[in-house]
C-alpha positions, -999 to +999 in steps of 0.1 A: -709+533-181-682+517-163-685+480-180-693+499-215-660+519-212-640+488-200-651+469-231-642+498-254-608+498-241-604+459-243-617+462-282-592+490-288-563+470-274-571+439-296-574+463-326-539+481-317-522+446-313-534+429-344-544+455-366-578+440-369-610+438-350-624+406-338-643+390-366-629+412-390-624+397-427-598+411-449-616+430-479-598+433-511-584+469-500-565+455-472-550+428-495-540+454-515-525+472-490-509+445-475-491+432-508-481+469-514-463+470-481-444+439-491-431+453-523-422+482-506-402+465-479-386+440-504-376+468-529-363+492-498-343+457-487-324+454-521-316+491-522-301+492-485-281+454-494-269+475-526-254+501-506-238+475-482-227+454-508-202+486-522-188+489-491-177+452-491-138+447-501-134+443-542-123+407-535-154+396-516-181+413-533-191+385-555-194+362-526-213+384-505-236+394-534-245+356-536-251+357-497-271+389-502-293+367-529-303+344-503-310+366-474-334+386-504-348+351-505-360+345-469-368+377-463-391+375-493-404+345-475-405+361-441-431+390-456-453+365-476-458+336-453-476+339-420-486+317-393-468+290-374-439+278-401-444+239-390-479+224-390-477+201-364-509+184-366-496+172-398-469+157-384-467+122-379-443+091-368-425+073-393-439+034-402-422+008-383-415-011-414-392+020-425-367+019-400-343-006-402-322-020-370-285-017-374-282-056-363-297-066-393-277-051-414-254-070-437-218-057-434-207-049-471-175-065-483-141-048-479-140-040-516-178-027-520-169-005-488-137+008-500-156+017-535-186+035-514-160+055-490-139+071-522-174+086-527-175+100-495-173+133-486-176+147-446-187+180-437-187+194-402-200+220-389-179+243-373-193+279-371-200+280-334-182+295-305-173+281-274-191+306-251-213+286-236-189+262-221-167+295-208-144+295-237-133+318-261-129+307-297-141+281-321-163+254-298-138+227-320-107+243-303-118+231-270-100+200-255-120+168-243-101+141-242-062+131-235-058+172-240-071+166-280-100+186-291-132+182-310-110+192-341-081+169-333-107+138-328-123+146-359-093+146-379-079+114-364-111+097-374-110+101-408-070+098-409-078+058-393-106+057-419-083+065-447-053+044-435-077+016-425-095+010-463-068+031-484-094+056-492-090+097-491-123+108-474-118+147-472-130+164-441-146+198-450-154+221-425-181+250-429-169+281-406-184+310-400-169+348-397-167+339-362-142+308-365-128+312-397-094+334-387-090+310-356-095+283-372-073+285-405-046+292-379-055+257-360-053+237-394-013+244-396-003+215-373-020+190-396+003+195-424+019+162-422-016+144-414-027+125-443-061+140-443-073+161-471-089+193-452-111+218-470-130+250-456-154+272-466-178+300-448-215+299-440-229+327-451-228+365-430-260+381-428-270+414-417-292+418-386-331+436-393-340+457-376-377+448-364-392+480-366-380+492-399-371+459-414-340+475-428-304+462-421-286+473-389-250+474-401-246+504-421-209+492-435-195+457-443-163+467-429-177+479-392-158+472-368-183+456-346-197+424-355-228+427-335-247+440-366-240+411-384-251+367-378-240+334-393-276+321-403-286+280-392-273+248-400-294+247-428-273+272-448-250+245-453-264+236-487-263+271-505-229+278-488-211+245-498-226+252-533-213+289-532-181+280-523-175+258-556-164+228-535-196+209-547-186+213-583-152+200-574-160+166-555-186+161-580-160+161-610-136+138-585-166+115-588-179+121-551-216+111-547-225+113-508-222+140-484-224+132-443-230+163-423-229+162-387-218+191-359-175+192-351-183+184-313-208+154-320-181+127-316-206+099-316-214+105-352 
């Protein structure tokens, strides 16, 4: 009796954790039920985001709508996809011939280099705070050498490049709602520097309650920012496009974008 009871308890735990007992195959009714739940969750999320949108300042609602569109897309993928996001067994090393040594590359002539640089835009990811380094405010404001900050050194690099080749490579900062205000104040000290500096903000997404799958914040203007988060660096593509800067640079003849973290001084 004891062993049978233990076996029953283990089976019960398995069912409660996974929702399906061992060896159970999904029937058409199971699939229909899960599809119905996904549709309900997607619809409920859409309604809650619409409520949040109405609390955003009028001047920001168009931008917030674009950000929420991106969140809904991610949320839909979350509901549809299952299993690991990376299939590691399909990952393979690059073929040796696909990587060229730097020493084997030919240095372009100055005329060609100038033409290429005039088609370049440099984006630095500037959404992180310096809390992991024991500092407050943007990580880019941390002094790292000769009383110069990460941001100072990045501006110096672009200024040197522009002067050396007689070009105008713009420096673009992707800020987050955590760093934008402080960064805008810091940028004032570069007004006499011959570097065109632009900024745009990465998206601001509401955190999702694990149990209800609904947004945590009830208002866009809540004083506490804990209910919101900036998504990862992959958001640079949508946010850059939504900012209007991509269209601007294309019209100016730009073709290439170099992207790196603001604190990656080796890039």
